[in-house]
C-alpha positions, 0 to 999 in steps of 0.5 A: 125852288124858284130861287134856284131854278137858274143855277144849272145854267151857271154850272158846267159840271154834272149837277143834281139838286134836291130841295136846298141840296146841290151836288156837283161832280166830275171825273178827274183823271189828271190834276188839270181835270179839277180846274173846271170843277173849281171854276164851277165853284166860282160860278156858284159864288157869283150866282149866290152874290147875284141872288143874295143867297149865301152858301154856308161853307161849313155845310159844303164838303168834298168827297174823293171817290177812288184813290187818285187826285185829292185836289183841294177846292175852295169857296169865297167866304166873307171875301176870303178863300176858304178850303172846303173840308174833305169827307170820307162819309156823308149821309145823303137822303138817309143813305150813308155814302163813303169814298170806297162806295162800300155799304158797310156804314149804311148796313151797320147804321140800318141794323143798329136802328132796327135793333133799337126799334126791336128792343122798344117793341119787345118792351111794349109787346112782351107776348107777341103772336104771329099776327101781331109780329107780322104787323109790328115787324113789317111796319116798324123794324124791316123798313129800317133794314130795307130803306133805299136798299136798291141803292146800297144793296150788297153781295158782301156776306158780312153785310147780309149777315149783319142784317139777317142777324136782326131778323133772326132776333126778331123772329125769336120774339114770337110766342112758340118760336123758342127751340125752333131753327131760324128756317123753321121760324121763317116758314111758320111766320111766312117770311123769307130771309132778307137776302132772298127778299 
C-alpha cells in the first residue's frame, strides 16, 4: 500500500483503490467531458514512470455505463499509445458489473455456483436430515446466492425466480420432504424464501 499512497494526489477524477486495483471514473455528458479522464490516464503514466511501477494495459479496461459517448481512451505502453479495450462486463471483488447495471449476470453466476455446490453436497450426503440440511445449506450453498446481495439485489422477477429455484431444489434433498409443497418445506425447515430474506 505504501507504493500507491500518493496516487490520489495525481488524479483529479473520482477514484477508488483496493489493494492493487484502481478505478477512475467521471460523468460524461458531452464529448469534451472525456478530456479530464484522458488527462488523468496521462498523469497515471507519469506516476508509474516516477515510481517504476508499470501498468499492464491488458488489464486496463474502459466501461461505458449508459448509452451515450463511447470515447476511446489510451495509455502509453513501451513508448507507444495503446487504446484501452472496452468491456461490457467486469468482475469486481466477486460481483459482476455490466454496462446496463442489471444484475442478471451476477444472478446467473451465483445460481450456477450454488447448484454446483448443491450437487456436490447431494453426492456426499445422500441422506440429509433437517439438522444436517441447516448446516450444509447455510454454510455451503446459500452464501453463494447472497454474496454482496446488498450491491446487486434486484426486484426483477426473473432474477428472484432464478435464485429461488436453487433453494427449491435444495429443500427437496431433505429426508421426508418429497410430496410436500415448497411453502411446506420452508416451514418445516424453518427458513424463508430468499426474496423475503
